[in-house]
N, C-alpha and C positions, 0 to 999 in steps of 0.2 A: 125032764131036762128037754126044751125047744126043738126043734129040728133046726140045724144050722143051715142059714142060706147062702144061697149060689150068688158068689159075687156078677153082679149085671157087667153086659159086656158093654165096653166105653161106647159111648154116644158118640155120632158125627163129629159135634161140636170139637170133643176132648179128641177124636183121632185126628182133623184137620191142624189142630194145635200141636199134636205132636209129630205131624207130615213135616208142619211147618219149621216145627224146632232141629228136627233131623237134617231137614236141608240146610237150615242156618249152620246147624255144626260142621255138614260135611262143606258148606263154603269156606268156613274159618279153617279147617283143615287143609281144603284145596289150598286157599290163600297161603297160609303156611310154609307149602310147598312149590308155588308157582315163583319165576322168577323173571318178572318183567322187566324188559327191554329199556335200561336207562336210558332217558332223552339225551340227545348229543346236548355239549353244551356249546356255549356260543365260540369259545375259545376254538375248540376242536372242527367247530363246522368251520370256521374261518380259515384253518388249517387246510381242512379238506379243499375249499374252494379257490385257495390260493394254488394247493398243488396242480387242480383240474386245471386253473387257469395257465399254470407254467407247463403243464403237458399239452396244452390246446396250442400254446403257443410254439411251443418245438414242433409240433405238428404242421402248424402255419405256415412256418421256415421250410420243411420237407414243401409243403404244397405249394410256395414261391418256388421250388427249384424244379418241381416236376414242371408247372405250370412254365416256367423259361424256358426249359426240356422241348414241350410240346411245341410253342410258338417257333423255335430255330427249326427242329424237326418239318414242323408244317412249311416254313419257308423255303428248306430243302426239298422236302418231296415236289411241292410245285415248281421248282428250278430242275428238276431231275424230270420230272413229267414234259417240263416244256423242250428238253431236250431229246426227249422220245418223240413227240410229235414233231420237231424237227428233222430230227433223224429218220424219221418215216417218210417222210416229203423228199427227204434227197433220195431215200431207196426208190422211191416211187419215180423220182424224174430219171435215176439211172436205168431203172428199167423199162419206162417208157425210150428210152435211148437205145438200149438192147433189144428192145422190139422193132426198132427202125433196124437196126442192124440185120438182125432176123430176116424183114422183109426182103433186104436186099438183097441177099444170099440168097433167099428162096428163089426171087427171080433168076437169079442167075445160077444154078445148078444144087439148089437145095442150103438147108439151114447146117452151119457148122454145131458139131455135137455140144461143144462147149456153153455157146450160145442157147441150143435148147435145153440145157440143163438149167442154166441159167432162168430161164422161163416157164419152169416147169411149178409145180406145188409145193416144192421144198426147198427154194433158194438158199436157205442157211447150209443144206447137206450138199448143194452145189459147189457152195463156196468152199467148203473142204476137199471135193473132188478137185475140183477146179485147179486147184494150188498144185497138184501134179500132173498135170495136163498140159501138154507143150502142142496143140494144134489149133491154134490162132493166130492170126495176123498180131503182129506188132501193135497198130492200130485200134484191137480188141482188145489186147492184151494189159493195156493202161486203162480201159473203161472197167474189165473184168477184178482187177487190181483195187481199183475205187471202189467198186460195190462190194469186193472182201473187205475192205479197213470200215465200210461206213455200217454195213451187217455187225462187224464185230461189235464196233464201237453202239451200235444199237440194242445189241444184245446185253452188253454192260450194262447200260442207261437202263434198260429194262430190269435187270437182275437187281442194280442198287434202288430201282423204284419201288421197289415189292419188300425188299429188305427195309427200307425207310419208312414205309407206308405201315408195314409190321410192329416195326416199333414205336410209330407214332399212337399204333391202338393202344400199344402195353402201357405204354405213359399214358395215356386217357384212364386207360383205369385204374391205372395207380393216382392219378388224378381225384376222381370218382373217391377211390378208398379212404384219400388223405381228408377230403371234403367234408364226407362220412364220420370219420373218426373226429376233425375239428368240431361239428355239430353234437356229436354226441358227448362230449365233453364239456363244452358248453351249456347242454341241455340240462343235463346232470348237475352241474354248479347250480346254476338255477335253480332246479329242483331244491336242491338243499336249500338254499334261498328261502325258497316257498313254502317250507314246512316249520321253518322258526315259529316261535309265538309272536304274537302280536310284540308284546313287550319286548321283544328281542330283537325282533325287525325294529322296533322304533329308536333301539338304541346303534342300529348300525345305521339306520338314516341319521340318528343326530352327530355318529362319528363320521358319515359322509358329509353331512355339513361342514364339521369343522374343520374336516380334512381339505372340503373344497374352501373354505375362507383362507384357510391355512396357506392352500395353494395358490390362490390367487394374490396374496400378498406376496408369495416367493416369488410369481411370475412376476410380476410388477418392477419388482425389486432387480429380478434377474435380467429383467430384459433391458434395462439401465445397464447393467454388467456387462450384457453381450453385446449391446450397441456400443458401449466403449471400447470393448475386448475388438469388436472387426473395426470401428475407427482406429485403433492404436495399432490393428493389422497391417490395415491399410495405409498407414503414415507411414511404419516400418520400411514396407514394401517400395515406396515410394523413397524412403531417404536411410536407406540401412546403415545401421550402426552396428559397431563392433562389439556394444555391451549390451544388442537388443536381440534377442531371436528370432530368426528369421520364421514368419508363420508358413505352414502350409499351405502351396501352391499358391506363393507369391502373397498377392493383394486380391488374389479370388478370396481368401477366404472371408470377407468382407460379405461379399455376397453370399456366401455358404450357411453362416452364421445369420444373415440376415433372414434368409429365406425360414431358418428353421423358426426361428423367434417369431416369425408373424403366422406360424402354425401352432403357435401356443392356444390351449383351449379347444383346438376342435378334437373330435374323438376321434379313439382309436377304431379304427375299421381292416378287419384282418383280409392279407393280399391286397389291400388298398396302395394306390400311390399316390392318392389325392385326386382331385384337390380339396374334398369335404373332409376325407379322412385319410389316415395312413397306418400301417403298421410299422415296426421300427426300422424294419429294413428300406420300407418304402419311403418312409421319411430322410433317411440319410441319403439313399440313391437320390432322391431328388434334388435334396439342401445340393448334393454336389453337381447334379444337373443344370441346376437354376444357375452355375457360376461354368458351365463349360465343362466339366469333368465329368466324364463316363466310369462310373463304377459298377460291379455286378449287382444284382436286385439280391439274391440271399446273403444273409448275415456272414454264414461260413466261407463263402465267394469272397465277400466283401474284407476277411482276413487277410486274405491273399492278393489283396489291391495294392499292398506296399510297403514300405521298411515296418517294421514292428517298433515300436517307442517305449524305452523306460517309463514308468509312472513317473518318475520324478522328472522329465524332460516333457513331459506333455504341454501340448499348448492348442490353443483354439483353433477348433476345424480338426482335430485329430477325433479319430472314429476309437471309442470304447468298448469291449467287449464282455460279456457274463456268462457265467456257467461253461460248466466243463465240455460241453459242444457247442459252445460260441453263439447259442440262439438267442442271444437279446444283445442290440447294438445301439448305441445313442452318440448324440455328438457333444463332444467335448466342448466349452465354453468356460474354462477359466475357473480359478477358485474352487477348483475340488467338485464343480458340479457337471453337469450335462444336461441339454435338451433331447428327451426322447419319447416315445409313444409305447406305452404302459403294458395295457393289454384290454381287452372286451369289457366296457362297461367303464372305462376310464379315458381322460383326455391326456393329450399332447402336455407334457409339464416340463419342468426345472426339478433336477433330485439329485442330490449328493450321489458322486459315482461309487461310495463307500456303502451306500444302501444294498449292493446284490453282491453274491461272487465274483470280483473282479478278476478277468484272466489276462489282458494286455489292450494295447491299443494298437493302429497304426496310420499312417499317415498316406494316404493314397498320392503314386506318383502325379 
């Protein structure tokens, strides 16, 4: 028998093929165990974007509240600081007059002890001590009493100014936090839309185009209805009838609805009160202001601006509120519809009040 031949080692080509096959097999095994994150559906993205926009609107109303408070505090601080300046001027004048008294006394036998105290470096401390002293003439006592009262008021005004400025600083920080919160939510919503596929974005664009056309048709119809409602309201106020409900704020409702009607199609702008864009409470507050009626800026405060109205008794011009925290408000125009500023990315529109969680209505006094 011949010698058995030893098997030759695999060639480099065969080794390459085996290595590739093993890698492919590993990849197959790995793919069998890996779980890729499913792409979000168009419906889920829309739901999340709507939720983020609603959260942003809540933050916007809080921002509006802080902004209104900041403006009030700034006005208060300015007035208090003006009082402090006037008080200091009064004190300077009184000290000058007391200086004249001291000069007279010095020329005549020396300065009275109480006047010396008033002119020292601690007039506030003097005022406490002077109250228990009885060493001055009647003519000086009146002047010292006036100085004592003025110093007390000046100290109170300074303390009030300090507290108001501290609160103003705190509100300013809250304002920045709310603004950042709004921008974060709106940016997140936009990022989600940007990550959609081209096909889904095309679907959304098509939906938006269809919604816009539908909205424009509704607005045209609603404009006529709003004008008719305003006209009826105006005529009812001029000629009241027992069978005709009296509209809110008398004939002013015509101006209120007319103002809101003129804003249809303008873009929503958070924390804006016009003239080019509005948020929800900015629109309602300016509509009422246009008719000479002042209501609060925030939707939650507008809820307290008049008697609450049952849904069955709604009249054109009433304010209608939505969601548990009352963060959205619209202006009722009749026939179950309202004019409102919806949210970022949309325009002021006419919408049935039934499309959102309805909470109630108010007729501002």
